[in-house]
C-alpha positions in Angstrom: -18.9 6.2 -13.6 -16.8 7.9 -16.4 -16.6 10.7 -18.9 -20.0 11.7 -18.2 -22.0 8.8 -18.2 -20.7 6.9 -21.8 -22.9 3.9 -22.7 -21.6 0.6 -22.4 -21.2 0.3 -26.0 -19.1 3.5 -26.1 -17.2 2.8 -22.7 -15.9 -0.4 -24.2 -15.2 0.7 -27.6 -12.9 3.4 -25.6 -11.7 0.6 -23.4 -10.2 -1.6 -25.8 -8.7 1.1 -27.9 -6.1 1.5 -25.1 -6.1 -2.3 -23.5 -5.9 -5.8 -25.1 -6.5 -8.0 -21.9 -7.4 -11.0 -23.8 -5.6 -10.7 -27.0 -2.5 -9.5 -28.6 -1.4 -5.9 -29.6 -1.0 -5.4 -33.2 0.1 -1.5 -33.3 3.1 0.1 -32.4 0.8 2.3 -30.5 0.0 0.1 -27.7 3.4 -2.0 -27.6 5.1 -0.3 -24.9 8.8 -1.4 -23.2 9.4 -3.3 -26.5 10.6 -0.4 -28.9 14.1 -1.6 -29.1 12.9 -5.4 -29.9 11.0 -4.0 -32.8 14.0 -2.0 -34.3 16.1 -5.0 -34.1 13.8 -7.3 -35.6 13.2 -4.7 -38.7 16.9 -4.3 -39.3 17.3 -8.1 -38.9 14.4 -9.2 -41.1 15.6 -6.6 -44.1 18.4 -9.2 -44.8 17.4 -11.9 -47.9 17.1 -15.4 -46.0 16.8 -14.3 -42.3 13.9 -15.0 -40.3 13.1 -14.5 -36.5 12.1 -16.6 -33.4 10.8 -14.9 -30.5 10.7 -17.1 -27.5 10.1 -17.0 -23.5 7.8 -17.2 -20.7 3.8 -17.7 -21.6 2.3 -14.5 -21.2 5.3 -12.5 -21.6 4.2 -10.7 -25.1 5.7 -12.7 -28.1 2.3 -12.6 -29.9 2.0 -9.0 -29.7 5.8 -8.3 -30.9 5.8 -10.7 -33.8 2.2 -9.6 -35.0 2.8 -5.9 -34.5 6.6 -6.2 -36.5 4.4 -8.3 -39.3 2.0 -5.7 -39.4 4.6 -2.9 -39.5 6.2 -4.6 -42.0 3.7 -6.1 -44.4 3.2 -4.2 -47.5 0.2 -4.9 -50.2 -1.3 -7.2 -47.8 -2.3 -8.3 -44.3 0.2 -10.9 -42.9 -0.5 -14.8 -42.7 -1.1 -15.6 -38.8 -1.2 -19.3 -38.4 -1.2 -21.0 -34.8 0.2 -24.5 -33.8 -1.6 -26.9 -31.6 -0.3 -30.4 -30.1 -1.3 -32.6 -33.4 0.1 -30.0 -35.5 2.5 -31.3 -38.2 4.9 -29.4 -40.6 2.5 -30.7 -43.3 -1.0 -29.2 -41.7 0.8 -25.6 -40.7 1.9 -25.4 -44.3 -1.1 -25.8 -45.5 -2.8 -23.1 -43.4 -0.4 -20.8 -44.7 -0.9 -21.4 -48.3 -5.2 -21.5 -47.6 -4.5 -18.2 -45.8 -2.1 -16.6 -47.9 -3.6 -17.2 -51.5 -6.5 -15.1 -52.5 -9.9 -17.0 -52.9 -9.4 -15.9 -57.0 -6.4 -17.5 -57.4 -7.4 -20.9 -56.2 -8.3 -23.9 -58.3 -10.1 -27.1 -58.0 -7.9 -30.0 -58.2 -7.5 -33.3 -56.3 -4.4 -32.9 -54.8 -1.9 -30.0 -53.6 1.4 -31.6 -56.3 -1.8 -30.7 -59.0 -2.9 -27.2 -56.9 0.9 -26.3 -57.4 1.2 -26.8 -61.0 -2.0 -25.2 -61.5 -0.7 -22.7 -59.7 2.3 -21.6 -62.3 4.8 -23.8 -60.6 4.6 -26.2 -63.6 3.6 -28.9 -65.8 -0.3 -29.1 -65.6 -2.9 -26.7 -66.7 -6.7 -25.8 -65.6 -9.7 -23.7 -66.7 -9.2 -20.1 -65.2 -12.7 -20.8 -63.4 -11.7 -23.5 -61.0 -11.4 -23.7 -57.6 -9.1 -25.4 -55.2 -11.0 -27.7 -52.6 -9.0 -26.6 -49.4 -9.1 -29.7 -47.5 -7.0 -31.2 -50.3 -3.8 -29.5 -50.1 -1.1 -31.6 -49.2 2.8 -30.4 -48.5 4.3 -33.6 -48.0 7.9 -32.2 -48.3 10.6 -29.5 -47.2 11.1 -28.9 -51.0 7.3 -28.7 -51.9 7.0 -26.0 -48.9 9.5 -23.8 -50.5 7.9 -23.9 -53.6 4.5 -23.1 -52.1 6.0 -20.2 -50.1 7.6 -19.0 -53.3 4.6 -19.1 -54.9 3.3 -16.8 -52.2 5.7 -14.0 -53.6 3.4 -13.5 -56.6 -0.1 -13.7 -55.4 0.0 -12.3 -51.8 2.8 -9.9 -51.8 6.7 -9.6 -52.8 7.3 -10.1 -49.4 5.1 -11.8 -47.4 5.3 -11.7 -43.5 4.0 -15.0 -42.2 3.8 -15.2 -38.0 3.6 -19.0 -36.9 2.7 -19.1 -33.5 2.8 -21.0 -30.6 5.4 -22.9 -32.3 6.2 -25.0 -28.9 2.6 -26.7 -29.1 3.9 -28.8 -31.8 4.5 -32.2 -30.1 6.9 -33.9 -32.4 10.4 -33.2 -32.4 10.8 -34.5 -35.8 8.1 -32.3 -37.0 9.6 -29.3 -35.6 12.8 -30.0 -36.9 11.5 -30.0 -40.7 11.1 -25.9 -39.9 15.0 -25.7 -39.3 15.3 -27.6 -42.8 12.6 -25.1 -44.5 14.8 -22.2 -43.0 17.9 -23.4 -44.3 16.6 -24.0 -48.1 14.3 -20.4 -48.3 17.9 -18.7 -47.5 19.5 -21.0 -50.0 17.0 -20.2 -52.7 16.8 -16.4 -51.4 13.7 -16.5 -50.9 11.4 -13.2 -50.0 9.1 -14.9 -47.7 9.7 -13.8 -44.1 8.8 -16.4 -41.4 8.5 -15.0 -37.3 7.9 -17.9 -35.1 7.1 -17.7 -31.3 7.3 -20.3 -28.5 7.4 -20.5 -25.0 10.8 -22.0 -24.2 14.2 -21.2 -22.4 16.2 -21.7 -25.9 16.1 -21.6 -29.5 17.7 -25.2 -29.6 14.9 -26.5 -27.1 12.3 -25.6 -29.6 13.7 -26.0 -33.3 16.0 -28.7 -32.7 19.7 -28.6 -33.5 19.8 -27.9 -37.2 23.2 -25.9 -36.5 23.0 -24.3 -40.5 19.8 -22.9 -40.4 20.8 -20.8 -36.9 23.0 -18.2 -38.7 19.5 -17.6 -40.8 17.1 -16.9 -37.3 17.4 -13.7 -35.7 16.8 -14.9 -32.1 14.7 -12.8 -29.7 14.4 -14.0 -26.0 11.7 -11.9 -24.7 11.9 -11.3 -21.2 9.7 -9.5 -19.1 8.5 -6.2 -19.5 10.6 -3.5 -18.0 9.6 -0.8 -15.6 9.1 2.0 -17.9 6.9 -0.1 -20.1 4.8 -0.8 -17.2 4.2 2.7 -16.4 3.4 3.6 -20.0 0.5 1.0 -20.5 -1.0 2.0 -17.0 -0.8 5.7 -17.8 -1.9 5.6 -21.5 -4.9 3.7 -20.3 -6.0 5.6 -17.7 -5.2 8.9 -19.7 -7.7 8.0 -21.8 -10.3 8.6 -19.5 -9.1 11.6 -17.6 -8.4 9.4 -14.9 -5.0 10.1 -12.7 -3.5 7.5 -10.3 -2.2 7.6 -6.8 1.8 6.6 -7.1 1.6 3.8 -4.2 -1.6 2.3 -6.7 0.9 2.6 -10.0 3.8 1.0 -8.4 1.6 -1.9 -7.3 0.2 -2.6 -10.6 3.3 -2.3 -12.6 5.1 -4.7 -9.6 2.2 -7.4 -9.1 2.1 -8.1 -13.0 5.7 -9.4 -12.5 6.0 -7.4 -16.1 3.7 -9.8 -17.7 1.4 -7.1 -20.0 -1.7 -9.7 -19.8 -2.0 -8.8 -15.9 -1.2 -5.0 -16.4 -4.3 -4.9 -19.1 -6.4 -7.4 -17.1 -6.2 -5.1 -13.8 -6.7 -2.2 -15.3 -9.6 -3.3 -17.3 -11.3 -4.3 -14.4 -10.5 -1.2 -12.3 -12.1 0.9 -15.1 -14.5 -1.6 -15.4 -15.3 -0.8 -11.5 -15.4 3.1 -12.1 -18.3 2.6 -15.0 -20.4 0.4 -12.6 -20.3 2.8 -10.2 -22.6 5.4 -9.4 -20.0 8.1 -8.2 -18.0 10.0 -10.6 -14.1 9.2 -10.2 -11.1 11.3 -11.0 -8.9 9.5 -9.0 -7.6 6.1 -9.0 -7.0 5.5 -4.9 -6.2 2.2 -3.0 -9.9 1.1 -2.4 -10.8 1.3 -6.4 -7.4 -0.4 -6.8 -7.9 -3.5 -4.7 -11.5 -3.9 -5.9 -10.3 -4.3 -9.6 -7.6 -6.7 -8.4 -10.3 -8.9 -6.5 -11.8 -8.9 -9.8 -8.3 -9.4 -11.9 -7.9 -12.6 -9.8 -11.2 -14.2 -10.5 -10.2 -13.5 -13.9 -7.2 -15.0 -14.3 -6.4 -18.4 -16.3 -8.3 -21.5 -14.8 -4.8 -23.2 -15.0 -2.3 -20.6 -13.2 -5.6 -20.8 -10.2 -5.8 -24.2 -10.3 -1.7 -24.5 -9.4 -2.3 -22.3 -6.3 -5.4 -24.1 -5.5 -4.0 -27.5 -5.4 -1.0 -26.1 -3.1 -3.4 -24.2 -0.6 -6.8 -25.2 -0.8 -8.1 -27.0 2.3 -4.3 -27.1 3.5 -2.5 -25.1 6.5 -2.2 -21.5 6.6 1.5 -22.0 6.2 1.7 -23.3 2.7 0.5 -19.8 1.6 3.3 -18.1 3.7 5.8 -20.4 2.0 4.6 -19.6 -1.7 4.2 -15.9 -0.9 7.7 -15.8 0.6 9.1 -17.5 -2.7 7.1 -14.8 -4.6 9.1 -12.3 -2.9 12.0 -10.3 -3.8 13.1 -9.8 -7.7 14.5 -12.6 -8.3 13.6 -15.4 -10.7 15.7 -18.2 -8.7 16.1 -18.5 -5.2 18.0 -20.0 -2.9 16.2 -21.5 0.1 18.3 -19.6 2.8 16.6 -16.2 1.0 13.0 -17.7 0.6 13.6 -18.6 4.8 14.0 -14.9 5.1 11.4 -13.7 3.2 9.2 -16.2 5.2 10.4 -15.2 8.4 9.7 -11.3 7.3 6.0 -12.3 6.1 5.4 -14.1 9.3 6.6 -11.1 11.2 4.3 -8.6 8.9 1.2 -10.7 9.4 1.6 -11.3 13.3 2.1 -15.0 13.1 4.5 -17.3 14.6 6.6 -18.9 11.7 7.5 -22.8 11.6 10.5 -24.0 13.1 13.3 -25.3 10.8 12.2 -29.0 10.3 8.6 -28.0 10.0 9.1 -25.5 7.4 11.4 -27.8 5.3 9.1 -30.6 5.1 6.1 -28.2 4.1 8.7 -26.8 1.7 9.6 -30.1 0.3 5.8 -31.2 -0.1 5.2 -28.2 -2.6 7.2 -30.1 -5.3 5.0 -32.7 -5.3 2.7 -33.7 -7.8 -0.4 -33.9 -5.1 0.6 -29.6 -4.6 0.9 -29.0 -8.1 4.5 -29.4 -7.9 4.5 -25.5 -7.9 7.9 -25.1 -7.1 10.8 -27.0 -9.1 14.7 -27.3 -9.0 16.7 -24.6 -10.7 20.1 -24.2 -11.8 20.6 -27.7 -13.1 21.8 -29.9 -10.6 23.1 -27.0 -8.2 21.5 -27.5 -4.6 18.9 -25.6 -2.5 17.6 -23.1 -5.4 14.3 -23.5 -6.7 11.8 -21.3 -9.1 8.1 -21.6 -9.8 7.1 -24.3 -12.3 6.3 -21.1 -14.7 7.3 -17.8 -14.1 3.8 -16.6 -14.7 2.7 -18.0 -11.6 4.6 -15.4 -9.5 2.6 -12.5 -10.6 -0.7 -14.4 -9.7 0.2 -15.3 -6.7 1.9 -11.8 -5.7 -1.5 -10.8 -6.6 -2.9 -13.5 -3.8 -0.7 -11.8 -1.3 -1.8 -8.4 -2.4 -5.1 -10.0 -1.7 -4.6 -10.7 2.0 -3.1 -7.0 2.5 0.7 -8.7 2.1 3.1 -6.5 1.1 6.0 -7.9 -1.0 9.5 -6.6 -2.5 9.2 -6.7 -6.4 12.4 -5.0 -6.8 15.3 -5.6 -4.7 17.6 -8.6 -5.8 19.4 -11.0 -3.5 21.6 -12.8 -6.2 24.4 -10.8 -7.1 24.6 -10.2 -10.4 21.0 -11.3 -11.2 20.2 -8.0 -12.1 21.9 -7.7 -15.4 18.7 -10.4 -16.8 16.5 -8.6 -15.3 17.3 -5.0 -15.8 15.2 -1.8 -15.5 14.3 0.7 -17.9 17.4 2.6 -19.7 20.3 0.7 -17.8 19.2 -2.5 -20.0 22.2 -2.0 -22.5 25.0 -4.0 -22.6 28.1 -2.8 -19.9 31.4 -3.7 -21.5 34.4 -4.8 -19.0 37.8 -4.0 -21.6 38.8 -1.2 -23.5 38.2 -2.7 -26.4 34.6 -3.8 -25.3 33.9 -0.1 -24.7 35.0 0.9 -28.2 33.2 -1.6 -29.5 29.9 -0.5 -27.6 30.8 3.2 -28.7 30.4 2.2 -32.3 27.2 0.2 -31.9 25.7 3.3 -29.7 25.0 1.3 -26.5 27.5 3.7 -24.3 24.4 5.9 -22.9 24.5 3.7 -19.5 28.1 5.2 -18.9 26.7 9.1 -19.2 23.6 7.8 -17.1 26.3 6.6 -14.3 28.2 9.4 -14.7 25.3 11.6 -14.3 24.1 9.6 -10.8 27.6 9.6 -9.5 27.8 13.9 -9.7 24.4 14.1 -7.8 
């Protein structure tokens, strides 16, 4: 029980003020750990003709960042939010944008988009003021028509419309995706004030939008990594502070570590812990391990089916050693792991669980099986053609697997790295700034304000 026995309605309203387990964050008050990204995006988007593309792993918070920035910068109206799917085309996405962006009283009834554009004031045909657009008839069939349509939005929606195009990677056709590169180029050439913010799952912008080189200079790229530890702790503290609860430090660390930096996992675990408190007959003032594990069990049951199915394919009805190997793969902070290091983690886990480890040949055989379709291809090769390097098929899987290991009483290492230099790619908190190697780079960093790390290092050395 919490807050003197709130009604369920009041409790859930209070809960969803601080947690978003099923949807994106849309305000700065809840977007923790991404302050620098917000500032960089804001500064970049002030330039005429510049747009943004946020890419990274599933569940890392791309949509939350995009929508928060859009709502922060949009004036006169709400930003326009559209999503993509497998069958989406350039025309269908543009159609959706216009239908969402044009106020109802500005729409007119015609038999095609070309007439609709003219009626809207882009030229040629006039119509009565009381006519309405047939929303299903709009057909933007070229990049130039899309530019004119988006330019029209600056007269009926707002002076600078912000448009979020979410899940861009879902568009299956590479030809359709490449049209957006041409659109960005033409919008910049014509100094159109519309701002496009794309999000997509991917490792690089080129894999998502194609090789339209001339448009790249007009795109501010954000490769969104997992949430740094300070951002994870801020989400946890903010959620439990709302209900007057303190959290044991070990539990706080476990929630942050098990999440693997995916905000959705943190929101989900915190939600389930708070729901456990609310449904109990006793009053709580601190979140201890027993309360945490109850919430974790509920969170595991609520994780998306696709992630749970991958783990099930690899472990259900199989020897327990497959679980141990997968848990070993999720040990340490390295996203890509060498088989030697995985083997070391496996032996450590077997010792912790008091089981006899497999011999080398059996370990190799079972490890190789986890790369096969029958096992869900849960582990895949990493670093191109370099042998003996592996990663999970999807990085978000690692957080779920860590939760399953914790459910079995196994404590994994969340912070230490085995691969030299990888910490620079997964830096924590304030040490994430670029670290120059030369005097020239040092002077540049100072001008950019990125030399705080040096003072931090000096402080550490003086201790």
